[in-house]
N, C-alpha and C positions, 0 to 999 in steps of 0.2 A: 660216477654215476650217479652218487648221493650229494645233491647241494644241501639240503637243510631239512632237518626232520620236527613237526611239531607233536607235542603231546600231551594228552590228558588223563589225567588216574587221580580218583574221588573217590571216596567212601559213598554209601547212600544214608536210608533210615537205620540198617540193622547196625549190630555192634563190632559185626566184622566185615572188612570189606571182602568178599570174595572174587572179584574179578583180580588175574592175573596179568604179566602182559611179559612180552620178549623184544627187547631193543637192543640185540648183536650187533654192533655194527662192524666187526669182525667178519663174522661168518655171514653178513647181511643178509638175518635170521630177523622175522620182527612177527608179534603175534600180539593180540588179546582174547582175552579167553574169561568165561563168564562163569563161574560156580552156581549149581543149580543144588541147594538145598533138600536132601528129602522130605516128603509131608512127614514128619513126624518121624524122619531118620537121622543120616548121616550130613555132612554140613557141604557144602559146595565148595568150600574152601580147600580142602582132603584133595576133591578131581583135580581143581584149576591150579591148584600147588603141587602136583604130581605130573602134569603136561607140562607148563609152564618149566621144569627143570629136566625132561625128558625130549625138551625143542632144543635146550638149550648143551647135549652132548656133542658130544665130538663127529660122531660118527653116523653113516647113515644117510638117507634122506627126509626128507621133513616130515613125509606118509609114513615111512619105517619110525622115527622116533615117537611120532604119535604114535604108530601101532604097541608099541615096546609102553611108552608112557601109559597106554589104555591098559595094557595085562599088567603093569606092575599097580595102577588103581587097582585090579579085583584082590588084588594079595595084600592091599592094604587095606582096604574095607574089611575083608573077613577079618584080620588081628587087631583092625578099632572098634570092630564091636563084642569081641572076649566071649562069644557065645559057643559052647564045646557043638551048640547041632549045628550051627552055623558051616559048612566047608570049603561053600565055594560061593561066589558070586551069585553062582543060580538060587541059592539058598534064601535071599536076602529077595523078597518083594520089589519090585520094578519103582516102585513109589516114594519107597524106603531109601534109595541108595542116591549115593553122592554122584554128581553128573555138571560136566559141562560142556559149553557150546565154547567153539571159536574161530578165530577165522588165522591163518598164517602161512605166511608167503618167504618164498628165502630168491634172493635175484641175484643172480650172475652172468657176466658177458660171457658170450659166445662167440669162437674165436672160426675162420676168417674174418666173419665179415660184422665180427664185435658190436654184435645185438644182444643186449639185453633181456634175458629170459624171466619171469616168474613163475617159480614155481609157487601153485598156492594149496592151501588144505581149510577145508571150512566143514562147522557142523552146527546144524539147527540156527540160533539168532543171532550169531556176529556175524556181522555184513563185509564184503569185501568188496571195493570201487576201486575203478582206475577213469579217470580224467586226462583225454587227449588233448592236443594241442590246438583243435577247431574248438574246444568248449565240451565237446559232445562227452557224458556223460555213462560209462557201461558199469552196472551192477550184473558182477559175475557171479553171486550164489543169491538163492533164494532162501526167506524165511519160513522155516519147516512148523517152527510153534506156531509165528501170530496166528491160525486160521481156529489153534486149539484154544488160545487165550482170548479171542474174540468171545469165545463160546461162554467162557467165565466171567469179562467182563459189561455181556449184553446182560446176565442175570443179575452180576452187581448195582448194574444200572436201574433196574426193575427196583430191586431190593429198596430204592431211595425212597419213595413212596410212602413205604411203613414209617418212616423215620420223621417228615420234613411237614410241617404248616403251610397254607398257602403260601406261596412267593417268600416265603423264608429261606435267609442264605445260608446255609451250613458253615460257611468260614467263617460266619462273626459267632459260634460257636469257641468256645473254651474248647480248652487243646485236650483235658480228661474226656469232656463228653465229645470229640469228632474222636480219639482214640478207641474210646468204646463203641462208639457205632461201627468204625470201620472193622472191628476185632468182632464183632454181631452178624454185620453185612461176609464178608470173613466164612465165617463159619457156614454161614449156608451158601456159599460160592464153593467150598471142600472138596464138595463129593465130586463136581466137576473135573477139578483140576486132580483132583485122586483117578479120575477116570483117564483122564488124558495122558498120566503116566505110566498107565498100564496098555497106554499104544504104544511105548516108546521100543523106539528101534523092531518095527514093525512097518510092513507095507500100508496100513492103515494108520499109521501115524507120522510118528518124526523120528529123525537121526539125533543119538548124540552121545555122547563119550560117557558112559559107564560102569567100564570094565569088562563089561559081555563082551565075547567074540563074537557076537551078531554088528557091534559098535561100525567094527571097520568094515563091513559093509556097506554102512550110510554115509561115510564122509564124498564130502567131493570133491577133487582134486582135478588139478592139470596143471599146465603148462602157456601162458601168456607170452608171447614177445615182445617186449614193450616197443612199437614200434609209433614214434610223433605221441609217447605217453607222456603227459606233462606232470601228474600226481599222483596217488596212491594213496587210500583212504581205506583202515579197518576200523571197525564200532563195536562195542559190545550195544545191548538193546537199550542202556540206560541212555547214551546220546540218540535215541530218536526220537526225534519229537513228536510229542502227544496231538492226537485228535481234539477239537471242542464235543461237547456230547453233543452241541447239532450243527457242528459244521465236520462231518469226518477229510478228510484230508485223503485225497487219490491213492499219493502211494509216499506214506509218511518215510521211508527209507529213502526214498530218493530225492524225495525235500529237504533232508538231514543233508545228505551228501551233499545235497546243491550248497546250502551253506555253508557246509566247511571248505569244499573248494573258492566260493567264492570269497567268503571272508576271514576264516580261520577255524582253527578247532575251539580256540578260547569262546567264539564269536558265539560258535551252534551250544556250548555249554553254556555259557549266560543265559540262551536264550529261554532253553529247557527248566534252568535253575529259576528260572523267573517265574517263569508257570506253575511250576512246583510250589515256588512260596506263596506264590498269590492262591492256592490252592489247595491246602493244608487238607481238606478233605478227602480232595480224590473225587470233588464232585463234578464240577466242571468240565475236568478232563481226565475222565476213569482209566483207573490205572489201580495197581493191588497196593500201591504204599505212595509215601509222599515224592521221596526219592528212592530212583536205585543207583548200586554202584555204577561208577563211568569208567568206560578207558576207549581210547581214542588214539591212532597215529599217524599222521597227515605228513606222507614225505613226497619231498621235494625232487624233481631228479632232475640233472644236470641239462640244459637246454643243446 
């Protein structure tokens, strides 16, 4: 069923890697999970770790396991806060919750036709792709968060005019000045990010795993028969290629998937790392931090 598997797991600029993953060859379950820390709240590693553990349970479909993990998350964040006034997840403001995005799959051979089927569950901005034998790439799910992130990035781009002299290159600054400037810009963008978080798991926002009962309604799930499929790719958003501030790519995710399918995960990672290393100020390629956590799984199927 599976020929080979490529794997990337790299910590970003933060002290803790909030990404987790599942590579369970025995159960043929694979997942990339991207934790999101609450703004002034709980670490995203809580959510990503719980969902990773839940997916490796022995019982239930992957959808059922994710729902169970979501329920456990609701209990654990209440315990973590140690606040007698907080009795349930509903008492925690949305922007302070530990959340995670994810893309998870389970492969199984279906008799009597011996067709491999892929069950999948996704949330937020972890993406799943399949590549067919003819080279066509199918993006299975949609990045619900990108639209909201762009609001913050547009404001961040505008703020640079208050910090730069004419023709000045911020990437030539000392690291302390870069860090202080990014912190200042981030403080101005934070109200937008907080407003975005308030919309999570609503019809006007985006779905994400946060321990709430509503989270289950915003999971994307389904089954795909892997007929004439060559490869399967799972990515956290740290492995999404960056667009230059003056040259926006039409589809950053599809561009990233094409690089991974054609040249391998390591090539995709190195391409992104080169951009990030040469742009420590996040000016040329607008983003919220120099390096995001990066996790990817590329599965080659037997032909």
